[in-house]
N, C-alpha and C positions, 0 to 999 in steps of 0.2 A: 892243461888241456879239460875243454868243458866237455860237460855231459850232456848226453844227448837228452831228448826229452821220451821216456816212455810212454808207451800206447798200450801196454798190454792188458789194462783192465779196462779200456772204453767200450768196448762192445758189453761187458758184462754190466756197465753204469748205463750205458743204453738201454739195455733188455730191462734191466731194473727202472727204468722210469719208464720204458713202454708198459710194463706192466702194471705199473702206480698207474698210470695216466686211464690205463683200460679198465682197474679196477675204479679210480674215479668216474669215471664216465659212467661204469655199472651201476656204480651209488646213485649216479643222478640220475638213469634211467628209472631203477628201483624205486627212490625218492619222489619221481616224477608220478611214476604210475599210484604209487602210496599216497599220495597227495592225492592226486585225482581221485582215488577209492574214498579217500577220507572226505573229499568236498560232496561226494555222489552220495556217499551215505549220510554227510550232512545235510546234504538237500533234500533228501529221502526224510530223516529227521523230522526236519523244518517243514515241509509240506504234511507229513502224518501230524504232526502236532498241529498245525494250523488247522487240517482239517477236523480233528479233535476239539479243539477249539471252536472251530465254527457250528459242527456238529452241538458241543454242549451250547453255543451261544442261541441256537436254532430251537433247540429244546427249551430252552430258560424262557426265549421268546415267546414260543409256542404253549408253554404253561401260562405263562403271564396273558397271553392273549386270551385262552379260555378260562383264567380266571376273571379277567376284564370283561370279557362278552357275559361270563355269567353274572355276574354282579349287575349293568347295565341290564341286563334281562330282568335281575330279579327287581332292581329300580322300576324299568316297563311295568312291569305286573303290579305293582304298588301302587304306581301313578294311575294304570287303568282300572286296579279294582277302588281304589279311591274317587276317580271319574266317574266312573259306571254308579257308585252310590249317592254321589250327589248328583247325578240327574236321575237315578230312579227317584233318590229322594224328594227331587222337585217336582216331578210329574206324577210320584204318587199324590204329594201333596196336592197339586193341581185338581188330582181324581177323589182324592177326599174331599176336598172342599165342594166340587162339584156334586159328589153323591149328599152332601149336607141340605143343597138345595134342590135336591130331584124330588120332593116333595111337591115342592113348590109348582114345578112344572106342570102343565096342562094336559101331558101325555103320561101321569103317573099309574092312574089305574090301568092304561097298555102295559105299563112297563112291569106292576106290580104282578098283573095277569100273566105275565112271563115268565115271571118268577116263578109263581105257582105251577105252572106246565111244566116247566123246567124237573122243577122238585118232584112231579105227581110221575114224570117219566121216569125218573130215578126208581121212586120208589115201587110202581107196578111193575117195572122191569124184575123184580126179586121178590114179588110179594103180592097177593090178593086179595087180603084183608083191608078192610077201609082205615084210615091212618087217620089221628088226630089232628086237625089243623091248628097250629099255633101262630097267632100273629100277634102285632101291636093293638092297642085298643084304639090307636088310632084309624088304623086299617079292618076296624069289625066290618064297618057299612060293605067294605070291596068282598071280605070273606064271607058275610052273607049270602050275597049273590052268586058267588061261586065257589058255593061248601058241597055241591053234589060230588059225590062218591067219598065224603067224610063220614067218619063216624062221628065227630062233632067238634067244635071250634072252642078253643081255649085264648086266653086273652092273654098277654105277655111282654110288659114293656120292655122285656131286654129282646125283642125280636126288633128291630129297627128296619123299617122300608125293604119288607121281604116278609119269607114264611117258613116255617119249621113245619115237615110232618114225621109224626113218630108213631110205631106202630103201637096198639094198646099194650102188648107185652112189653113196651118199651127194649125190643132187641133190635131196633132199626131207627136209625134216628137219622132225617135228610133237612140238613139246614139249606137254605139259599135266600140268603141276602145280600143285599149291596157291600155290607161289611165281610161276609164269609168269603164272597168272591172277590174281595180286594186280597184278603188273606190268602185264598187258593192261588190268584193269579203272580201274588207277588216273586215266590222263587224264579216263574217261569221270566217272568218282568225282566227280573235280573240275568238270568242266562240271557235270554235274548239281547240284553244289550251288550253283554259281556263277548255274545258272541259276534255282532256286529262292529264292537271295536277291534276285536281279534283281528279279524277281515278286514279293516282298513288298514289295521298296519302293516299286514302281508303285502298288500298289494304295492 
């Protein structure tokens, strides 16, 4: 006599399999959600890291650019200063050479007279007494013909191509020679050259 197969436990097995399948499906869904969140967090982290790195690189580039610009500006300032001194020295040498020849000019008496007039204007703007007129021996004849308003004439070989007016009490001295004019104009001359060069660079 053959035994009939029993099916008493089959529904229970099916239920267990269904439960296991449902749990596996839920685990898969949870895993998918977790993976998606992990990917999203990873993407955000990478993006933030990239942004931080870009910011750091940009800051480094800006700092480098500032440093490089400062170095270039300093180099240009040195070049400009050297250039202006070279130009100034060339021009001043030409002026000095011309000043050495001024006594040979036909209009030297007029030049000398203008120097005396300028010195007298400065002197008498501040004082009313008669000054001492000091000139080089070569200009004595010019001084004799134009010494009105002066206390006396003194000859001094160091006073070249111009005049000195000094108060008798020695409290005021006005020098107006070609050499003193060159010295007074030296700084202003350099400044004018520097301003002109900087203006050209800004254009």
